[in-house]
Short mmCIF file of the C-alpha atoms (twelve columns), coordinates in Angstrom:
data_MODEL
# 
_entry.id   MODEL 
# 
loop_
_atom_site.group_PDB 
_atom_site.id 
_atom_site.type_symbol 
_atom_site.label_atom_id 
_atom_site.label_alt_id 
_atom_site.label_comp_id 
_atom_site.label_asym_id 
_atom_site.label_seq_id 
_atom_site.Cartn_x 
_atom_site.Cartn_y 
_atom_site.Cartn_z 
_atom_site.pdbx_PDB_model_num 
ATOM 1  C CA . GLU A 1  5.084  -14.492 -2.534 1 
ATOM 2  C CA . GLN A 2  2.024  -12.857 -4.382 1 
ATOM 3  C CA . HIS A 3  0.163  -12.210 -1.123 1 
ATOM 4  C CA . ARG A 4  2.943  -10.879 0.661  1 
ATOM 5  C CA . LYS A 5  3.539  -8.493  -2.185 1 
ATOM 6  C CA . LYS A 6  -0.246 -6.864  -1.842 1 
ATOM 7  C CA . LEU A 7  0.425  -7.116  1.975  1 
ATOM 8  C CA . ARG A 8  3.283  -4.644  1.439  1 
ATOM 9  C CA . LYS A 9  1.630  -2.498  -1.091 1 
ATOM 10 C CA . GLU A 10 -1.172 -1.835  1.518  1 
ATOM 11 C CA . ALA A 11 0.993  -0.890  4.396  1 
ATOM 12 C CA . LEU A 12 2.741  1.651   2.301  1 
ATOM 13 C CA . LYS A 13 -0.445 2.929   1.038  1 
ATOM 14 C CA . ALA A 14 -1.483 3.349   4.753  1 
ATOM 15 C CA . PHE A 15 1.940  4.954   5.799  1 
ATOM 16 C CA . ILE A 16 1.720  7.351   2.851  1 
ATOM 17 C CA . LYS A 17 -1.921 8.282   3.941  1 
ATOM 18 C CA . ASN A 18 -0.599 8.830   7.374  1 
ATOM 19 C CA . TYR A 19 2.556  11.020  6.117  1 
ATOM 20 C CA . MET A 20 0.159  13.204  4.229  1 
ATOM 21 C CA . SER A 21 -2.460 13.786  7.293  1 
ATOM 22 C CA . CYS A 22 0.460  14.877  9.382  1 
ATOM 23 C CA . ILE A 23 1.744  17.399  6.473  1 
ATOM 24 C CA . VAL A 24 -1.633 18.709  5.882  1 
ATOM 25 C CA . VAL A 25 -2.605 19.191  9.710  1 
# 
């Protein structure tokens, strides 16, 4: 359960990073 939550958090972080990049460009 804990590992799953961490994985989800990392995925969300990567998603936000890509999202921000799209907005900036």
